[in-house]
C-alpha positions in Angstrom: -22.0 -26.0 2.3 -19.4 -28.7 1.6 -16.0 -27.6 2.8 -14.3 -31.0 2.4 -14.3 -31.5 -1.3 -10.8 -31.1 -2.9 -10.9 -30.1 -6.6 -8.3 -31.0 -9.2 -7.8 -27.4 -10.3 -9.0 -23.9 -9.5 -8.6 -21.1 -12.1 -8.4 -17.4 -11.5 -8.3 -15.7 -14.9 -8.0 -12.0 -15.3 -9.9 -11.3 -12.1 -7.2 -10.4 -9.6 -7.2 -6.7 -10.5 -11.0 -6.6 -9.7 -10.2 -7.4 -6.0 -10.5 -4.5 -3.6 -7.1 -5.0 -2.2 -4.1 -7.5 -2.3 -5.4 -9.0 1.0 -8.4 -10.4 -1.0 -5.9 -12.4 -3.1 -4.2 -13.6 0.1 -7.5 -14.9 1.6 -8.6 -16.4 -1.7 -5.3 -18.3 -2.2 -5.4 -19.5 1.4 -8.8 -21.0 0.8 -7.9 -22.5 -2.5 -4.7 -24.0 -1.1 -6.9 -26.2 1.1 -9.4 -27.0 -1.6 -7.5 -27.5 -4.9 -4.6 -29.6 -6.0 -3.5 -27.0 -8.5 -4.2 -23.3 -8.8 -3.9 -21.7 -12.2 -3.6 -17.9 -12.4 -3.7 -15.6 -15.4 -3.4 -11.8 -15.2 -2.0 -9.0 -17.3 1.8 -9.1 -17.3 2.4 -5.3 -17.0 4.8 -5.8 -19.9 4.5 -6.0 -23.7 6.5 -7.0 -26.7 4.3 -4.7 -28.9 4.6 -0.9 -28.9 0.9 -0.9 -29.8 0.1 -2.2 -26.3 2.0 0.6 -24.4 -1.2 2.7 -24.2 -2.9 -0.2 -22.5 -0.1 -0.6 -19.9 -0.1 3.2 -19.2 -3.9 3.3 -19.0 -4.2 0.6 -16.4 -1.5 2.3 -14.3 -3.5 5.5 -14.6 -6.7 3.9 -13.6 -5.1 2.0 -10.7 -3.5 5.3 -9.4 -7.0 6.7 -9.1 -9.1 3.7 -8.0 -6.9 3.1 -5.0 -8.4 6.3 -3.6 -12.0 5.0 -4.1 -12.9 2.4 -1.4 -16.2 1.8 -3.2 -14.8 1.3 -6.6 -16.4 -1.1 -9.1 -13.9 -0.4 -11.8 -12.1 -3.2 -13.7 -8.8 -2.1 -12.3 -8.9 -1.7 -8.5 -6.0 -3.4 -7.1 -3.2 -3.8 -9.6 -0.6 -6.5 -8.9 2.4 -7.5 -11.0 3.3 -11.1 -11.6 6.1 -10.6 -9.1 3.6 -9.4 -6.5 1.2 -12.3 -7.3 4.0 -14.8 -6.9 5.1 -13.2 -3.6 1.5 -13.6 -2.2 1.3 -17.2 -3.5 4.6 -18.0 -1.7 3.4 -16.2 1.4 0.4 -18.5 1.7 2.4 -21.7 1.1 2.0 -22.3 -2.6 4.9 -23.6 -4.8 5.1 -22.5 -8.4 5.3 -25.3 -10.9 5.5 -23.1 -14.0 5.0 -19.7 -15.4 4.9 -18.1 -18.8 4.1 -14.8 -20.5 2.6 -14.5 -23.9 0.9 -12.0 -26.3 -2.8 -12.8 -26.5 -4.7 -12.9 -29.8 -5.5 -9.4 -30.9 -8.0 -7.8 -33.3 -11.7 -8.3 -33.9 -11.8 -11.8 -32.4 -9.1 -11.4 -29.8 -8.6 -9.4 -26.6 -9.8 -5.8 -26.8 -9.2 -4.8 -23.2 -6.4 -2.5 -24.3 -8.7 -0.4 -26.5 -11.5 -0.3 -23.9 -9.3 0.6 -21.0 -7.4 3.4 -22.9 -10.7 4.9 -24.1 -12.0 4.8 -20.5 -8.8 6.4 -19.0 -8.8 9.1 -21.6 -12.5 9.9 -21.4 -13.7 13.2 -19.9 -15.9 11.2 -17.6 -13.0 9.4 -16.0 -11.3 12.7 -15.1 -14.5 14.4 -13.8 -16.0 11.4 -12.0 -12.9 9.8 -10.7 -9.7 11.9 -10.8 -11.2 15.1 -9.6 -13.5 13.4 -7.1 -11.1 10.9 -5.4 -7.6 12.2 -5.8 -7.2 15.2 -3.4 -3.5 15.5 -2.9 -2.0 17.8 -5.6 1.2 15.7 -6.0 -0.8 12.5 -6.5 -3.1 14.3 -8.9 0.0 15.4 -10.8 1.2 11.8 -11.0 -2.2 10.7 -12.4 -2.2 13.5 -14.9 1.3 12.6 -16.1 0.2 9.0 -16.5 -2.8 10.1 -18.5 -0.7 12.4 -20.6 1.7 9.6 -21.3 -1.2 7.3 -22.2 -2.5 10.0 -24.6 1.0 10.6 -26.1 1.3 6.9 -26.9 -2.3 6.4 -28.2 -2.6 6.3 -32.0 -5.2 8.4 -33.7 -7.2 5.3 -34.6 -7.9 3.7 -31.2 -8.7 0.3 -32.8 -5.0 0.0 -33.4 -4.3 -0.3 -29.7 -3.6 -3.9 -28.6 -3.5 -5.5 -25.2 -0.4 -6.0 -23.1 1.0 -9.5 -22.6 -0.6 -12.1 -20.3 1.2 -13.8 -17.4 0.2 -17.3 -16.3 1.4 -19.3 -13.3 0.5 -22.8 -12.0 0.9 -23.4 -8.3 0.4 -26.3 -5.9 0.1 -26.3 -2.1 3.3 -27.2 -0.4 3.7 -30.8 0.2 2.0 -32.0 -3.0 
């Protein structure tokens, strides 16, 4: 395997939350810092300008609160990091940020539909039975998850297709010294 090639750019787009822990991002960025001149990151911003995306934001927080108890999770949301957390990790491994931005992605039939999908998943009976009841044992933690799910449901419109996705954060980084 070639470990000497340096690439112009490496892109991590909406994948950081799939990592099993923040340490996976640390390791990934350490490797990329040696192999790429620029590293472009995109992840959910954990903020929104649209009230129709609040259910998405609450749903992913609900899912993350459960999945952190499941070491064998294969869920879309396993290790939730905010843009601030991602930037701190990037700085920790010696990356300098060139720019960042936050934007609302295209919505609707031909746009992002993650908000609707993740809300439906979080509010499903299967999520509670297969995940919450199985992996969250502490009654206080279970109460937090239930409160998050209740808030998600309270903000979810009757027509789930009206749910949009939260904003997207992007950052461009370079290894120090470039």
